[in-house]
C-alpha positions as CSV (number, residue, x, y, z in Angstrom):
1,M,-6.2,-20.7,-150.7
2,R,-7.8,-18.1,-148.3
3,T,-11.4,-18.5,-147.1
4,S,-11.8,-14.9,-146.5
5,D,-11.4,-11.9,-148.7
6,E,-10.6,-9.6,-145.8
7,A,-6.9,-10.3,-145.1
8,P,-5.3,-8.1,-142.5
9,V,-2.9,-5.5,-143.9
10,A,0.2,-6.5,-141.9
11,S,3.7,-8.0,-142.6
12,T,6.6,-9.2,-140.6
13,R,8.8,-7.6,-143.2
14,S,10.8,-4.5,-142.2
15,I,9.6,-1.3,-143.7
16,G,10.1,2.4,-143.1
17,D,7.4,4.6,-141.6
18,V,5.6,7.3,-143.6
19,S,5.3,10.5,-141.8
20,S,2.7,13.2,-142.5
21,T,5.4,15.4,-143.5
22,D,6.5,13.4,-146.4
23,G,5.5,14.6,-149.8
24,I,2.6,12.8,-151.4
25,G,4.8,11.3,-154.0
26,A,7.3,9.8,-151.6
27,A,4.5,8.6,-149.1
28,S,2.7,6.9,-152.0
29,A,5.9,5.3,-153.1
30,R,6.4,3.8,-149.7
31,V,2.9,2.6,-149.2
32,A,3.0,1.1,-152.8
33,A,6.4,-0.7,-151.9
34,Y,4.8,-2.0,-148.7
35,L,1.7,-3.4,-150.4
36,R,3.7,-4.6,-153.4
37,D,5.8,-6.8,-151.0
38,L,2.7,-8.3,-149.3
39,I,1.0,-9.1,-152.5
40,L,4.2,-10.6,-154.3
41,H,4.9,-12.7,-151.1
42,D,1.3,-13.9,-150.8
43,V,0.6,-12.2,-147.5
44,L,-2.4,-10.6,-149.5
45,G,-3.7,-13.1,-152.0
46,P,-6.3,-13.1,-154.7
47,G,-9.5,-11.7,-153.6
48,D,-8.2,-10.0,-150.5
49,R,-9.4,-6.4,-150.0
50,I,-7.1,-3.6,-149.3
51,R,-8.8,-1.1,-146.9
52,Q,-7.5,2.3,-147.3
53,E,-8.3,3.5,-143.9
54,E,-6.2,0.6,-142.3
55,V,-3.2,1.3,-144.5
56,G,-3.5,5.0,-143.8
57,E,-3.5,4.5,-140.1
58,R,-0.5,2.0,-140.3
59,F,1.5,4.7,-142.0
60,G,0.0,7.8,-140.1
61,T,-1.0,9.4,-143.4
62,S,-4.1,10.5,-145.2
63,R,-6.0,8.5,-147.7
64,L,-4.6,10.4,-150.7
65,P,-1.1,8.8,-150.8
66,V,-2.8,5.4,-150.3
67,R,-5.0,6.0,-153.3
68,E,-2.2,7.1,-155.3
69,A,-0.3,3.9,-154.2
70,L,-3.3,1.9,-155.3
71,R,-3.3,3.5,-158.7
72,M,0.3,2.7,-159.1
73,L,-0.2,-0.9,-158.2
74,E,-3.3,-1.2,-160.4
75,A,-1.1,-0.1,-163.4
76,E,1.4,-2.7,-162.4
77,G,-1.3,-5.5,-162.4
78,L,-1.2,-6.1,-158.7
79,T,-4.5,-4.6,-157.6
80,E,-7.9,-3.7,-159.1
81,H,-10.7,-1.4,-158.2
82,E,-14.2,-2.7,-157.8
83,A,-17.0,-0.2,-157.9
84,N,-18.5,0.4,-154.4
85,K,-16.2,-2.1,-153.0
86,G,-12.7,-0.6,-153.2
87,A,-9.3,-2.1,-154.0
88,R,-8.5,-5.8,-154.0
89,V,-5.9,-8.2,-155.2
90,P,-7.2,-9.6,-158.6
91,R,-8.5,-13.1,-158.6
92,L,-8.0,-15.0,-162.0
93,S,-10.0,-17.9,-163.3
94,M,-8.2,-20.9,-164.6
95,H,-9.1,-19.7,-168.2
96,E,-7.8,-16.2,-167.6
97,V,-4.5,-17.4,-166.2
98,D,-4.2,-19.8,-169.3
99,V,-4.7,-16.7,-171.6
100,V,-2.1,-14.6,-169.6
101,Y,0.4,-17.4,-169.9
102,R,-0.2,-17.6,-173.7
103,M,0.5,-13.8,-173.7
104,R,3.7,-14.4,-171.9
105,E,4.8,-17.1,-174.3
106,R,4.5,-14.6,-177.1
107,L,5.7,-11.4,-175.5
108,E,8.6,-12.5,-173.2
109,P,10.6,-14.1,-176.1
110,L,10.3,-10.8,-178.0
111,A,11.6,-8.9,-175.0
112,L,14.4,-11.4,-174.8
113,S,15.4,-11.1,-178.4
114,E,15.5,-7.3,-177.9
115,S,17.5,-7.6,-174.9
116,L,20.2,-10.1,-175.9
117,P,22.5,-7.9,-178.0
118,L,22.7,-5.2,-175.2
119,L,23.5,-7.5,-172.3
120,T,27.1,-7.2,-171.2
121,E,29.5,-9.7,-169.8
122,D,28.8,-8.3,-166.4
123,D,25.1,-9.0,-166.9
124,H,25.9,-12.5,-168.0
125,A,28.1,-13.1,-164.9
126,H,25.1,-11.7,-162.7
127,L,22.7,-14.0,-164.3
128,E,25.1,-16.9,-163.6
129,G,25.4,-15.9,-160.0
130,V,21.5,-15.7,-159.6
131,Q,21.1,-19.2,-161.2
132,R,23.7,-20.6,-158.8
133,Q,21.7,-19.2,-155.9
134,I,18.6,-20.8,-157.3
135,E,20.3,-24.3,-157.5
136,A,21.5,-24.0,-153.9
137,N,18.3,-22.7,-152.6
138,T,15.4,-24.7,-150.9
139,D,13.1,-21.9,-149.7
140,L,9.9,-21.2,-151.8
141,D,9.7,-17.5,-151.2
142,R,13.4,-17.1,-151.9
143,F,13.1,-19.1,-155.1
144,L,10.3,-16.8,-156.4
145,D,12.5,-13.8,-155.7
146,L,15.5,-15.2,-157.4
147,D,13.5,-16.7,-160.3
148,R,11.9,-13.2,-161.0
149,E,15.4,-11.6,-160.8
150,F,16.7,-14.1,-163.2
151,H,14.1,-13.8,-165.9
152,L,13.6,-10.1,-165.7
153,G,17.4,-9.8,-165.7
154,T,17.5,-11.5,-169.1
155,Y,15.0,-8.8,-170.3
156,S,17.0,-5.9,-168.8
157,G,18.6,-5.0,-172.2
158,C,15.2,-4.3,-173.8
159,H,14.6,-0.6,-174.2
160,I,10.9,-0.8,-175.4
161,D,9.1,0.6,-172.6
162,P,5.6,-0.5,-173.4
163,L,6.9,-4.2,-173.8
164,N,8.8,-4.0,-170.5
165,A,5.7,-2.6,-168.7
166,M,3.5,-5.3,-170.2
167,V,5.9,-8.2,-169.4
168,T,6.1,-6.9,-165.7
169,R,2.4,-6.6,-165.5
170,L,1.9,-10.1,-166.7
171,W,4.5,-11.3,-164.2
172,N,2.8,-9.6,-161.3
173,S,-0.8,-10.8,-162.3
174,T,0.4,-14.5,-162.2
175,Q,2.7,-14.4,-159.2
176,H,0.2,-16.2,-156.9
177,Y,-0.2,-19.0,-159.5
178,R,3.4,-19.3,-160.2
179,R,3.8,-19.9,-156.4
180,A,1.2,-22.6,-156.6
181,F,2.9,-24.3,-159.5
182,V,6.3,-24.3,-157.7
183,A,4.6,-25.7,-154.5
184,L,2.9,-28.4,-156.4
185,G,6.2,-29.7,-158.0
186,G,8.1,-29.3,-154.7
187,Q,12.0,-29.6,-154.5
188,A,11.9,-32.9,-156.4
189,R,10.8,-31.1,-159.6
190,M,13.3,-28.2,-159.3
191,W,15.9,-30.0,-161.6
192,V,13.5,-29.4,-164.5
193,V,13.4,-25.7,-163.7
194,N,17.3,-25.6,-163.4
195,A,17.8,-27.5,-166.5
196,E,15.6,-25.0,-168.5
197,H,17.4,-22.1,-166.8
198,R,20.7,-23.5,-167.9
199,L,19.6,-24.1,-171.5
200,L,18.3,-20.4,-171.5
201,L,21.4,-18.9,-169.9
202,D,23.6,-20.7,-172.3
203,A,21.7,-19.3,-175.3
204,V,21.7,-15.8,-173.7
205,V,25.6,-15.9,-173.2
206,R,25.8,-17.1,-176.9
207,R,23.5,-14.3,-177.9
208,D,21.5,-16.9,-179.8
209,A,18.0,-15.3,-180.1
210,T,16.5,-18.3,-181.9
211,D,17.5,-20.9,-179.2
212,A,16.7,-18.3,-176.4
213,E,13.3,-17.7,-177.6
214,R,12.5,-21.3,-178.1
215,F,13.8,-22.3,-174.6
216,L,11.9,-19.6,-173.0
217,E,8.7,-20.2,-174.7
218,G,8.9,-23.9,-173.7
219,H,9.7,-22.9,-170.1
220,I,6.5,-20.7,-169.8
221,R,4.4,-23.3,-171.7
222,R,5.3,-26.1,-169.4
223,T,4.0,-24.0,-166.3
224,R,0.8,-23.2,-168.2
225,I,0.2,-26.8,-169.0
226,E,0.9,-28.0,-165.5
227,L,-1.4,-25.4,-164.0
228,S,-4.2,-26.5,-166.3
229,R,-4.1,-29.9,-164.6
230,H,-4.8,-28.5,-161.2
231,P,-8.2,-26.5,-161.2
232,T,-8.2,-26.6,-157.5
233,V,-5.5,-24.0,-157.4
234,F,-8.1,-21.5,-158.9
235,G,-10.9,-22.6,-156.5
236,E,-12.5,-24.6,-159.4
237,A,-13.8,-28.0,-159.3
238,P,-11.5,-30.8,-160.6
């Protein structure tokens, strides 16, 4: 956990420069992509402030594209605006995370059941490939990227836009805490994740919505319960 809420806006990841001649929409999209990457990979963590002037200077652009990028990220659940203080990465309490996970337990099985009939054999093959990469992986950041690709891939057949947007927002808002959960378990507990993924993938391929929903709900619930046993993840007393 960070001890300061003023993290530097910097990353070792390769990104393109935004020139002042770019259109506002293109510049905003690039700034949003840059900040999204920092947040999802925990370079900017809960409570860290995002200073518009620093971001604008980094990209050689005015504050207007930065403000628009922050509005985009707020809609995605990655930032929030505090009156008189500006933008920051949201910090959730243990109770708030518990509620978000309960929302996920209800909404994601619905997205999955909507998706299953429209997933193709190519989609199934892609999910199989992603799961094999997860099983061969030992890096935390890489796991989080692959895990996101796996789960959101199972929902990719869902064409209910409000549901898709909400699922993505909930995933974004709990990214930091999902990272903490995986770090707590370490590589020794990855067999549980992989076993649950395999059960879920089998149900997806069989297009069995009942089993798929049940396996997914249990998968999310297990994370919620495990996090509830570690209040220090949220900066709360044990």
